[in-house]
C-alpha positions in Angstrom: 143.2 21.0 215.5 144.9 20.4 212.2 142.9 17.3 211.6 139.7 19.3 212.2 140.8 22.0 209.8 141.6 19.4 207.1 138.2 17.7 207.7 136.5 21.1 207.2 138.4 21.7 204.0 137.4 18.3 202.6 133.8 19.0 203.6 133.8 22.4 201.9 135.4 20.8 198.7 132.9 18.0 198.7 130.0 20.5 199.0 131.5 22.5 196.1 131.9 19.5 193.8 128.5 18.2 194.7 127.0 21.5 194.0 129.0 21.7 190.7 127.8 18.3 189.7 124.2 19.2 190.5 124.5 22.5 188.6 126.1 20.8 185.6 123.6 18.0 185.7 120.8 20.4 185.7 122.4 22.3 182.8 122.8 19.1 180.8 119.3 18.0 181.5 117.9 21.4 180.6 120.0 21.5 177.4 118.7 18.0 176.4 115.2 19.0 177.1 115.6 22.3 175.2 117.2 20.4 172.2 114.4 17.9 171.9 111.6 20.4 172.5 113.3 22.9 170.1 113.5 20.2 167.3 109.8 19.4 167.8 108.9 23.1 167.7 111.1 23.7 164.6 109.4 20.7 162.8 106.0 22.1 163.6 106.9 25.6 162.6 108.4 24.5 159.3 105.3 22.5 158.5 103.1 25.4 159.4 105.2 27.8 157.2 105.0 25.4 154.3 101.2 25.2 154.7 101.0 29.0 154.8 103.1 29.3 151.7 100.9 26.8 149.9 97.7 28.6 151.1 99.2 31.9 149.8 100.0 30.3 146.5 103.7 30.8 146.7 105.7 29.8 143.7 106.1 26.0 143.8 109.7 26.5 142.8 110.4 28.8 145.8 108.6 26.8 148.5 111.0 23.9 148.9 114.0 26.2 148.9 112.5 28.6 151.6 111.4 25.6 153.6 114.9 24.2 153.7 116.5 27.6 154.5 114.1 28.1 157.4 114.7 24.6 158.8 118.5 25.0 158.5 118.6 28.5 160.1 116.4 27.5 163.0 118.4 24.4 163.7 121.6 26.4 163.8 120.1 28.9 166.2 118.9 26.0 168.4 122.3 24.4 168.5 124.0 27.7 169.5 121.4 28.2 172.3 122.0 24.7 173.7 125.7 25.2 173.7 125.4 28.5 175.5 123.3 26.7 178.1 126.1 24.3 178.8 128.3 27.3 179.8 130.4 27.5 176.7 131.7 31.0 176.1 130.0 32.1 172.9 132.8 34.5 171.9 135.3 31.7 171.8 132.8 29.3 170.2 132.0 31.8 167.5 135.7 32.3 166.8 136.2 28.5 166.5 133.0 28.2 164.4 134.3 30.9 162.1 137.7 29.2 161.6 135.9 25.9 161.1 133.5 27.5 158.7 136.4 28.9 156.6 138.0 25.4 156.5 134.8 23.8 155.6 134.1 26.4 153.0 137.4 25.8 151.3 136.7 22.0 151.4 133.2 22.4 150.0 133.7 24.9 147.3 131.5 22.8 144.9 128.6 22.7 147.4 128.8 26.4 148.0 128.8 26.9 144.2 125.7 24.8 144.0 124.1 26.9 146.8 124.9 30.1 145.0 123.6 28.6 141.7 120.3 27.7 143.5 119.9 31.3 144.7 120.6 32.6 141.1 118.1 30.1 139.6 115.4 31.2 142.1 116.0 34.9 141.5 116.3 34.8 137.7 113.9 31.8 137.2 115.2 30.4 133.9 112.9 27.4 134.7 110.3 26.5 137.3 108.8 23.3 138.7 106.7 21.6 136.1 108.4 23.0 133.1 110.1 20.9 130.4 113.7 21.9 129.8 116.9 20.9 128.1 120.2 21.5 130.0 123.2 20.6 127.9 122.3 17.2 126.5 119.8 16.3 129.3 116.1 16.8 128.9 113.3 16.4 131.4 110.5 18.0 133.4 111.6 19.9 136.5 110.4 18.0 139.5 112.0 19.9 142.3 114.6 22.7 142.9 116.5 22.0 146.1 119.2 24.1 147.8 122.1 22.3 146.0 120.4 20.3 143.2 117.7 20.4 140.6 115.8 17.2 140.1 114.4 16.4 136.6 112.1 13.6 135.5 113.0 12.4 132.1 110.5 11.4 129.4 111.2 7.7 130.1 110.6 8.2 133.8 114.1 8.5 135.1 115.0 10.8 138.0 118.0 13.0 137.1 119.8 15.0 139.8 121.8 18.0 138.4 124.0 20.4 140.5 122.7 23.9 140.6 126.2 25.3 140.1 126.3 23.7 136.6 122.7 24.6 135.9 123.4 28.3 136.5 126.3 28.2 134.1 125.0 26.1 131.2 122.6 26.8 128.3 119.0 26.2 129.3 116.3 25.6 126.7 112.8 26.0 128.2 110.2 24.3 126.1 107.3 25.2 128.4 107.8 28.9 129.0 105.9 30.0 125.9 102.4 28.6 125.4 102.9 27.8 121.7 105.6 26.2 119.6 106.4 26.0 115.9 106.3 22.5 114.5 109.0 22.2 111.8 109.0 19.1 109.5 110.6 18.3 106.2 109.3 16.0 103.5 111.1 14.8 100.4 109.3 14.0 97.1 110.3 12.6 93.8 111.7 14.8 91.0 108.9 15.8 88.6 106.2 16.1 91.2 104.1 19.2 90.8 105.2 21.8 93.4 101.7 23.4 93.6 100.2 20.0 94.3 102.6 19.4 97.2 101.8 22.8 98.7 98.0 22.1 98.4 98.1 18.7 99.9 100.3 19.7 102.9 98.2 22.9 103.5 95.0 20.8 103.5 96.4 18.4 106.0 97.3 21.3 108.3 94.0 23.0 107.9 92.0 19.8 108.6 93.6 19.4 112.1 91.9 21.4 114.8 95.0 21.5 116.9 96.8 23.7 114.4 96.6 27.4 115.4 94.9 28.9 112.4 95.6 32.6 113.1 99.3 31.9 112.5 100.8 31.3 109.1 101.0 27.7 107.7 104.3 27.6 105.7 104.9 25.0 102.9 107.9 25.9 100.7 110.5 24.1 98.6 113.8 24.3 100.6 116.3 22.1 98.8 116.9 19.9 95.7 118.8 16.9 97.0 120.5 14.1 95.0 117.4 11.9 95.2 114.5 14.2 96.3 113.0 17.6 96.3 112.6 18.7 100.0 109.8 20.9 101.3 109.6 22.6 104.7 106.3 22.3 106.5 105.8 24.6 109.4 102.7 25.1 111.6 102.1 26.6 115.1 100.7 24.4 117.9 100.1 24.5 121.6 103.1 23.2 123.6 101.3 20.2 124.9 100.3 19.1 121.4 103.8 19.3 119.9 104.8 15.7 120.0 101.4 14.1 119.4 101.0 16.2 116.3 104.6 15.5 115.2 103.8 11.8 115.0 100.3 12.3 113.7 101.5 14.5 110.8 104.1 11.9 109.7 101.4 9.3 109.5 98.9 11.6 107.8 101.4 12.9 105.2 102.5 9.3 104.4 98.9 8.2 103.8 97.9 11.2 101.9 101.0 11.1 99.6 100.1 7.5 98.8 96.5 8.5 98.0 97.6 11.4 95.7 100.3 9.3 94.0 103.1 11.4 95.3 106.3 9.4 95.3 108.7 9.4 98.2 112.0 8.4 96.7 114.7 6.2 97.9 118.3 7.4 97.6 119.5 6.4 94.2 122.5 6.8 91.9 122.8 6.7 88.1 125.8 4.8 86.8 127.0 5.2 83.2 129.3 2.7 81.6 131.5 3.8 78.7 132.9 1.3 76.2 136.1 2.0 74.3 
């Protein structure tokens, strides 16, 4: 009789464990399927959201940031759902997750600072994708604004990655925000050169170039008398895209025109007087 009871207990335990394995196996299989299907759906959803933002002409600066946020948020929700399907108590999991989040947050203060900097940049918009900026001593065209970093493309085609935390707390010079720029140049001529002639020649050079904005003042004024030359400021207004081409062109034009007009461009010189006893 005792043997029969022991056999029944073993049978009941076996049935329990078999059922537990089956249930656990089904939960694991369902979780794996949910994970892979969820990742596929998230990928398709993020792609569709990006296409929608492009169709609606969302700001090119904001689109990559929103795309990354949507992707990250949906993946976190998917992972939490898969864990709950495995029978993990979400209350305990959330408590553990909160403690882990605090530890990770303390360890990744720099990354969180970069994230906050990215949010500030997207809200205040000191620069946008496609604009040419100077950040500290670094200059380049904004290629992409990510969650943690801003990517610049330098004039000599180098990719520069800058932390958003630093970008939000440094001086930003935006050369593209305004449609026009003032081109400032300085030319030195020899002492004795007629001042009115210098003004006339430089004004004619500016007026003969169609890229100069004519409804803004053309300024040619004597600014300084140096040891070896008399310096004149030359200022005209141009479109932002024409700034550097005109800078080089004006240097060449002024040099050629000064030679034609007989205007001397002096070298640094020093007069030495010798006294004999």
